[in-house]
C-alpha positions as CSV (number, residue, x, y, z in Angstrom):
1,M,-11.8,-176.2,69.3
2,T,-13.7,-176.2,72.6
3,S,-11.8,-174.5,75.5
4,I,-12.0,-175.3,79.2
5,E,-13.5,-171.8,79.7
6,Q,-16.3,-172.6,77.3
7,V,-17.1,-175.9,79.0
8,K,-17.0,-174.2,82.4
9,Q,-19.5,-171.6,81.1
10,K,-21.8,-174.3,79.9
11,Y,-21.7,-176.0,83.3
12,H,-22.4,-172.7,85.0
13,A,-25.4,-172.1,82.7
14,L,-26.8,-175.4,83.9
15,S,-26.2,-174.4,87.5
16,F,-23.4,-177.0,87.9
17,N,-21.4,-174.3,89.7
18,S,-19.1,-176.6,91.6
19,L,-18.1,-178.4,88.4
20,S,-17.6,-175.1,86.7
21,S,-15.2,-173.9,89.4
22,S,-13.4,-177.3,89.8
23,L,-13.1,-178.5,86.3
24,E,-9.3,-178.1,86.0
25,T,-8.7,-180.0,89.2
26,L,-11.0,-182.8,88.2
27,L,-9.4,-183.1,84.8
28,T,-5.9,-183.3,86.5
29,Q,-7.2,-185.9,88.9
30,A,-8.7,-188.0,86.1
31,E,-5.4,-187.9,84.1
32,A,-3.3,-188.7,87.1
33,N,-5.4,-191.7,88.0
34,E,-6.0,-192.8,84.3
35,L,-9.7,-192.9,84.8
36,S,-12.0,-194.3,82.2
37,H,-14.7,-192.1,80.6
38,L,-17.3,-193.7,82.9
39,Q,-15.2,-193.2,86.0
40,F,-14.6,-189.6,85.1
41,A,-18.3,-189.1,84.6
42,D,-18.9,-190.6,88.0
43,L,-16.2,-188.4,89.5
44,M,-17.9,-185.3,88.2
45,V,-21.4,-186.1,89.3
46,S,-20.2,-187.2,92.7
47,H,-18.2,-184.0,93.1
48,E,-21.3,-181.8,92.2
49,L,-23.6,-183.8,94.4
50,G,-21.2,-183.6,97.3
51,R,-20.8,-179.8,97.1
52,R,-24.6,-179.4,96.8
53,E,-25.1,-181.5,99.9
54,E,-22.5,-179.3,101.7
55,N,-24.3,-176.2,100.6
56,R,-27.6,-177.6,101.7
57,V,-26.3,-178.4,105.2
58,Q,-24.7,-175.0,105.6
59,L,-28.0,-173.3,104.5
60,N,-30.0,-175.4,106.9
61,L,-27.6,-174.7,109.8
62,K,-28.0,-171.0,109.1
63,R,-31.8,-171.3,109.0
64,A,-31.8,-173.3,112.3
65,G,-30.6,-170.2,114.1
66,F,-28.3,-171.9,116.6
67,P,-26.8,-169.1,118.8
68,V,-23.4,-170.8,119.0
69,H,-21.9,-173.9,117.4
70,K,-21.6,-176.7,119.9
71,Q,-20.1,-180.1,119.1
72,L,-21.1,-183.3,120.9
73,E,-17.4,-184.2,120.9
74,E,-16.7,-181.2,123.1
75,F,-19.1,-182.2,125.8
76,D,-17.3,-183.3,129.0
77,F,-19.0,-186.6,130.0
78,M,-16.3,-187.0,132.6
79,Y,-17.5,-183.9,134.4
80,Q,-21.3,-184.4,133.7
81,T,-21.8,-187.9,135.0
82,T,-25.6,-187.9,135.2
83,I,-25.8,-188.7,131.5
84,T,-23.5,-191.0,129.6
85,K,-22.0,-190.7,126.1
86,K,-23.6,-194.0,125.2
87,Q,-27.1,-192.6,126.0
88,V,-26.6,-189.6,123.7
89,I,-24.9,-191.6,120.9
90,R,-28.0,-193.9,120.8
91,L,-30.1,-190.8,119.9
92,L,-28.1,-190.2,116.8
93,D,-29.7,-192.9,114.8
94,F,-32.6,-190.4,114.8
95,T,-35.2,-193.0,115.6
96,F,-36.7,-190.5,118.0
97,L,-37.4,-188.2,115.1
98,D,-38.9,-190.9,112.9
99,N,-41.1,-191.9,115.9
100,R,-42.1,-188.3,116.6
101,E,-40.6,-188.5,120.1
102,N,-39.3,-185.7,122.3
103,L,-36.1,-185.1,124.2
104,V,-36.1,-183.3,127.5
105,F,-33.0,-182.1,129.3
106,M,-33.8,-181.1,132.8
107,G,-31.5,-179.6,135.5
108,P,-30.1,-176.5,137.1
109,P,-28.3,-173.8,135.1
110,G,-24.9,-174.5,133.7
111,V,-24.9,-178.3,133.7
112,G,-24.8,-178.7,129.9
113,K,-28.5,-178.9,128.8
114,T,-28.2,-176.2,126.1
115,H,-24.8,-177.7,124.9
116,L,-26.4,-181.1,124.4
117,A,-29.6,-179.6,122.7
118,I,-27.5,-177.6,120.2
119,A,-25.0,-180.4,119.5
120,I,-27.8,-182.9,118.8
121,G,-29.6,-180.3,116.7
122,I,-26.5,-179.8,114.6
123,K,-26.1,-183.5,114.1
124,T,-29.8,-183.6,113.1
125,V,-29.2,-181.0,110.4
126,H,-26.2,-183.0,109.0
127,A,-28.4,-186.1,108.9
128,G,-30.8,-184.3,106.5
129,Y,-33.5,-183.0,108.8
130,K,-34.8,-179.5,109.2
131,V,-34.3,-177.9,112.6
132,L,-35.2,-174.6,114.3
133,F,-33.7,-173.4,117.5
134,S,-35.3,-170.8,119.8
135,T,-35.2,-169.8,123.4
136,A,-38.6,-170.2,125.1
137,L,-38.8,-166.4,125.6
138,N,-38.3,-165.6,121.9
139,L,-40.6,-168.4,120.8
140,I,-43.4,-167.2,123.1
141,E,-42.9,-163.6,122.0
142,S,-43.2,-164.7,118.3
143,L,-46.4,-166.7,119.1
144,D,-47.9,-163.8,121.0
145,L,-47.1,-161.4,118.2
146,A,-48.7,-163.7,115.6
147,E,-51.8,-163.9,117.8
148,M,-52.0,-160.1,118.0
149,K,-51.9,-160.0,114.2
150,G,-54.5,-162.8,113.8
151,Q,-51.8,-165.0,112.3
152,L,-51.2,-167.6,115.0
153,K,-52.4,-170.6,112.9
154,K,-50.1,-169.5,110.1
155,K,-47.1,-169.1,112.5
156,I,-47.7,-172.5,114.1
157,N,-48.0,-174.2,110.7
158,A,-44.7,-172.6,109.7
159,L,-43.1,-174.0,112.8
160,A,-44.6,-177.4,112.1
161,K,-42.7,-177.6,108.8
162,Y,-39.5,-178.3,110.8
163,D,-38.7,-181.9,111.7
164,L,-37.3,-180.8,115.0
165,L,-38.0,-177.7,117.2
166,V,-35.4,-177.0,119.9
167,V,-36.8,-174.9,122.7
168,D,-34.2,-173.7,125.2
169,E,-34.7,-172.4,128.8
170,L,-38.4,-173.3,129.2
171,G,-39.5,-172.2,132.7
172,F,-36.7,-169.6,133.1
173,L,-39.3,-166.9,133.1
174,P,-43.1,-167.2,133.9
175,M,-45.7,-166.7,131.1
176,N,-48.8,-164.7,131.2
177,K,-52.2,-166.5,130.7
178,K,-52.4,-165.6,127.1
179,S,-48.9,-166.9,126.3
180,V,-49.7,-170.1,128.0
181,Y,-52.6,-170.8,125.8
182,T,-50.8,-169.9,122.6
183,F,-47.9,-172.2,123.7
184,F,-50.4,-175.0,124.3
185,Q,-51.7,-174.6,120.8
186,L,-48.2,-175.1,119.4
187,I,-47.6,-178.1,121.6
188,N,-50.9,-179.6,120.7
189,T,-50.2,-179.1,116.9
190,L,-46.8,-180.7,117.2
191,Y,-48.0,-183.6,119.3
192,E,-47.3,-187.0,117.6
193,Y,-46.5,-185.0,114.4
194,R,-43.1,-183.4,115.0
195,S,-40.3,-183.8,117.6
196,L,-39.1,-181.3,120.3
197,I,-36.0,-180.9,122.3
198,L,-36.7,-179.0,125.5
199,T,-34.3,-177.7,128.1
200,T,-35.7,-176.7,131.4
201,N,-34.6,-176.0,134.9
202,K,-37.9,-177.1,136.4
203,D,-39.2,-180.6,137.1
204,F,-42.5,-181.4,135.5
205,T,-44.2,-181.2,138.9
206,N,-43.2,-177.6,139.0
207,W,-44.3,-176.5,135.5
208,S,-47.4,-174.9,137.0
209,E,-45.1,-172.3,138.5
210,F,-44.5,-170.7,135.1
211,F,-47.7,-171.8,133.4
212,F,-49.8,-170.6,136.3
213,D,-52.9,-172.6,135.3
214,D,-52.8,-176.4,136.0
215,T,-55.7,-176.9,133.6
216,V,-53.2,-176.0,130.8
217,A,-49.9,-177.1,132.4
218,V,-51.2,-180.7,132.8
219,P,-52.1,-181.3,129.2
220,I,-48.9,-179.6,128.0
221,V,-46.8,-181.9,130.3
222,D,-48.9,-184.9,129.2
223,R,-48.2,-184.2,125.5
224,V,-44.5,-183.5,126.0
225,I,-43.7,-186.6,128.1
226,H,-46.1,-189.1,126.3
227,H,-43.4,-190.0,123.8
228,S,-40.2,-188.7,125.2
229,H,-36.7,-189.5,126.5
230,I,-36.1,-187.6,129.7
231,F,-32.6,-186.8,131.0
232,R,-32.1,-185.3,134.4
233,L,-28.8,-183.6,134.6
234,G,-27.2,-182.6,137.9
235,G,-23.9,-181.5,139.4
236,E,-22.1,-178.2,139.5
237,S,-22.2,-175.6,136.8
238,Y,-19.7,-175.9,133.9
239,R,-19.5,-172.1,133.7
240,L,-18.7,-172.0,137.4
241,K,-16.0,-174.7,137.0
242,E,-14.4,-172.7,134.1
243,K,-14.5,-169.5,136.0
244,I,-12.9,-171.0,139.1
245,A,-10.3,-172.8,136.9
246,A,-9.5,-169.5,135.2
247,R,-8.7,-167.9,138.5
248,Q,-6.3,-170.6,139.6
249,P,-2.7,-169.2,139.8
250,L,-0.1,-170.8,137.6
251,I,2.4,-172.9,139.5
């Protein structure tokens, strides 16, 4: 007579690991609801597919490299009034990705640019796309290192495999001339092929401050804004608000 353990081992051998670990629960559920054989078969395959999707999402979230987990639902649209919840929700049909468009969040430090970039990035992963997050500093360093090793093209091709590249804090620190040209090669490769989310504290007219060379800054800006949604965030810093609130005496 076949035992539950034997069946579980067969599922495990076929890499149906979720079915193997949940078989007793599924059998109990089927008996309680008096499911037909076909309904039980559907229950099992739906359970396995659901768990595999959960595992895929968790793996892609890990690979994305988000420094913190930010939810869109946590964003304070009452405090940050220069962008509306409706504007952001419209992005979550991911048409901008399918159309190879970019998102640019521009504004002073602490106004929520990174929060929005990460939150949209996480939603993008859950929607089935592949995402990579990097600060501009780390991205430039990795490109420069690849250039030194003669592997820049390989590095850029690897980055181009992601559906969305999130680049945080562009313009926070200036680049040297060599870095500017390697960054241009990345932008040029991704142009009309992949989407970017950029956060920056500099207006486009001031990008030459950290790119140094207008002959490179202009084509970079041109490729970034050609197909893009630009959001200019203003107001006071969230972090400053929270720090002040934390110092308020209890009444």
